[in-house]
DRENDOLUM-321558 format. One line per field, with one value per residue (C-alpha): residue in one letter; chain; z, x, y. Coordinates in steps of 0.02 Angstrom, whole numbers, plus 50000, padded with zeros to 5 digits. Example, Ala and Ser with C-alpha at 12.3 -4.5 7.8 and 13.67 -1.06 7.14 Angstrom:
// residues 2
residu = A / S .
chaine = A / A .
pz = 50390 / 50357 .
px = 50615 / 50684 .
py = 49775 / 49947 .
***
This chain:
// residues 51
residu = X / X / X / X / X / X / X / X / X / X / X / X / X / X / X / X / X / X / X / X / X / X / X / X / X / X / X / X / X / X / X / X / X / X / X / X / X / X / X / X / X / X / X / X / X / X / X / X / X / X / X .
chaine = A / A / A / A / A / A / A / A / A / A / A / A / A / A / A / A / A / A / A / A / A / A / A / A / A / A / A / A / A / A / A / A / A / A / A / A / A / A / A / A / A / A / A / A / A / A / A / A / A / A / A .
pz = 50000 / 50047 / 49899 / 49782 / 49859 / 49839 / 49657 / 49626 / 49706 / 49612 / 49449 / 49494 / 49539 / 49373 / 49277 / 49366 / 49343 / 49156 / 49155 / 49252 / 49133 / 48983 / 49063 / 49097 / 48917 / 48854 / 48971 / 48909 / 48728 / 48762 / 48853 / 48711 / 48583 / 48682 / 48707 / 48521 / 48479 / 48595 / 48558 / 48545 / 48595 / 48767 / 48702 / 48599 / 48750 / 48861 / 48951 / 49015 / 49009 / 49172 / 49168 .
px = 50000 / 50134 / 50239 / 50094 / 50066 / 50250 / 50245 / 50091 / 50169 / 50332 / 50235 / 50142 / 50306 / 50384 / 50233 / 50235 / 50422 / 50398 / 50261 / 50371 / 50516 / 50402 / 50336 / 50513 / 50564 / 50412 / 50454 / 50634 / 50575 / 50449 / 50578 / 50703 / 50571 / 50521 / 50702 / 50739 / 50587 / 50642 / 50829 / 50887 / 50718 / 50778 / 50855 / 50702 / 50587 / 50691 / 50807 / 50950 / 51131 / 51220 / 51399 .
py = 50000 / 50126 / 50071 / 50106 / 50277 / 50316 / 50260 / 50368 / 50521 / 50493 / 50488 / 50648 / 50733 / 50682 / 50745 / 50912 / 50928 / 50903 / 51035 / 51156 / 51128 / 51159 / 51319 / 51378 / 51344 / 51440 / 51584 / 51589 / 51590 / 51727 / 51831 / 51807 / 51859 / 52012 / 52063 / 52046 / 52151 / 52291 / 52292 / 52472 / 52543 / 52598 / 52759 / 52799 / 52788 / 52900 / 52781 / 52885 / 52833 / 52856 / 52918 .
***
């Protein structure tokens, strides 16, 4: 009984870990895309350079 519960929880953990890794990959890709789309825009929107 405990072995089955452990196996079930291990499976759930593996599934959630895969989901988390997929979400992280999607977040990295989105961040990369957003950063590429805004490259060089900082000066145009008033970002100040500090000496």
